[in-house]
Each structure stands twice: as C-alpha cells, then as structure tokens.
C-alpha positions in Angstrom: 206.1 105.8 139.9 204.1 102.7 141.0 203.7 99.5 138.7 199.9 98.2 137.3 199.7 95.4 135.7 196.3 95.7 133.9 195.5 91.7 132.5 192.3 91.7 130.5 191.4 90.5 126.7 189.5 93.3 125.5 192.0 96.2 124.0 189.4 98.7 124.0 189.0 97.9 128.1 192.9 98.2 128.2 193.1 101.3 126.5 190.7 102.9 128.6 192.4 101.5 132.1 195.8 102.0 130.6 195.0 105.9 129.7 193.4 106.8 133.0 196.2 105.2 135.4 198.9 106.6 133.1 197.1 110.1 133.1 197.3 109.4 137.3 201.1 108.7 137.0 201.2 105.2 137.6 203.3 102.8 135.2 201.0 99.7 133.4 201.8 96.7 132.0 199.5 94.7 130.0 198.5 91.0 129.6 195.8 89.9 127.6 195.0 86.2 128.2 195.4 84.1 131.8 198.6 82.5 130.8 200.1 86.1 130.2 198.9 87.0 132.8 200.9 84.7 135.5 203.9 85.4 133.4 204.0 88.9 133.6 203.1 89.4 136.9 206.4 87.0 137.9 208.0 88.5 135.1 207.3 92.8 136.2 206.7 92.4 140.2 204.1 95.1 139.7 202.5 97.4 142.7 198.9 95.8 142.0 196.6 94.0 139.4 193.5 94.8 137.8 192.3 91.2 136.8 189.4 90.6 134.0 187.5 87.4 135.5 187.0 86.2 131.9 190.5 85.7 129.7 191.4 83.4 127.0 193.5 80.3 128.3 191.9 80.4 131.6 190.0 82.3 134.2 190.8 85.1 135.8 190.0 83.5 139.5 192.2 80.6 138.4 195.3 83.5 137.8 194.3 84.8 141.3 194.5 81.4 142.7 197.5 80.9 141.1 199.2 84.7 142.3 198.1 83.8 146.0 200.2 80.4 145.8 203.1 82.1 145.3 205.5 84.0 147.9 206.6 86.0 144.6 202.8 87.2 144.0 201.1 86.6 146.6 200.8 89.9 148.6 200.3 92.0 145.2 197.0 93.8 145.9 194.6 92.5 143.0 191.1 94.5 141.8 188.8 92.1 140.0 187.0 93.4 137.1 184.1 91.2 135.8 181.5 91.3 133.2 179.7 89.0 135.3 176.9 89.7 137.8 177.4 86.3 139.2 177.5 86.3 143.1 179.3 83.2 143.3 182.8 84.5 141.4 182.1 87.5 143.3 182.4 85.2 146.9 185.2 83.4 145.6 187.4 86.5 144.6 187.0 88.3 148.1 187.5 84.9 149.2 190.9 84.9 148.0 191.6 88.2 149.2 191.0 90.6 146.8 192.1 94.7 147.2 188.6 95.0 145.4 185.9 93.9 143.3 184.2 95.7 140.5 182.0 95.0 137.9 181.8 96.4 134.4 181.8 98.8 132.8 184.1 100.0 135.2 184.1 103.8 136.2 187.9 104.4 135.8 187.6 107.6 138.6 187.0 104.6 140.9 189.8 102.0 140.1 192.5 104.9 139.9 190.9 105.6 143.2 191.0 102.4 144.7 194.9 101.7 143.2 195.7 105.3 144.9 194.3 104.1 148.2 196.1 100.6 147.8 200.0 102.3 146.8 200.8 103.8 150.6 199.8 100.7 152.1 201.6 98.3 149.6 203.9 95.9 151.5 207.9 96.2 150.8 207.8 92.7 149.8 212.4 92.5 149.5 211.6 93.5 153.6 208.8 91.9 154.9 209.8 89.7 157.8 207.9 86.5 158.9 205.6 88.5 161.7 205.0 91.0 159.1 203.8 88.4 156.5 201.4 86.5 159.1 199.7 89.9 159.6 196.7 90.6 157.0 197.6 93.7 154.5 195.7 97.4 155.7 193.9 97.0 152.8 192.3 93.6 153.3 191.0 94.7 157.2 189.4 97.8 155.0 187.4 96.0 152.4 186.2 93.5 155.8 185.2 96.5 156.9 183.4 97.9 153.9 181.8 94.3 153.6 180.5 94.4 157.0 179.0 97.9 157.0 177.4 97.3 153.6 175.8 93.8 154.9 174.7 95.5 158.3 173.8 99.0 156.9 
C-alpha cells in the first residue's frame, strides 16, 4: 500500500482528501502546518506528498524547498495544491520539480489519478544508484511534456 502525506491546515480539505485517497487504497498520514509537514515527511518516508502552499508556521513553498534539499526526501513526488491563482507561486513550484500543481478547490478524482500515475514510477529510494539519481524521474518528464504541449497548443 502506497503512503501519501497530506499536508494542509484545512481540516475539511484533509478529511476530503483522506477519504478519497483511502477509498483508492492509499495509506494517508497527515500534517497540519509547515513545520509538521517536514518532520512527518522525514519520519514516515511517504511515497508522495500532497502539499498546500499556505499553512501556519511557513509556506508550503518553504517546505518544498527543504524537502528538495534533503537527500532523504528530495525524490519524493510532491503535488502542490493552492487556493491562490498566483502564477508566481505556480512557477516557483514547477521550478522546484513538483509532480503537479493543482488549484483549490481540487478535483478529488484528479488528485487520485495524479497520485496513482506516480506510483508505478516511484524510485526505490533505498536502492537508487548515483547514475540513476542524476536522471530526471519519469513523472517529471511527463510534466515537462504537458507544459510544453500547453504552451504550443
């Protein structure tokens, strides 16, 4: 069973995401502020993270930066969700190699589809060789293809 960390300060959003993800067979762990999100990610080693951009104790973008700097968490796919339509936040998240960026209110089916699509290509963090670590993950390439096709289409 794949483990998903849901990091969001909205209890309503957490409840919706938890129910939807559990119905799809995911195990869910929860963090309700920025500090807790980083600690839970390190402690539980989730297979993917759903991360809100606006939480108490710091921004989701700050959490994302810390996750990407740590060798223990840098390869965990992160789906960022934001209540803001700020294109700067979206661009910063994409520059930090997020798996996807979704705007609230999120489509729960889309979140589940996105996470399900990430599961078969997740790297085995304990057996990744240095040569494999240098390659971008398949999900990142797919995101780049989607972005490129949206700009040209």
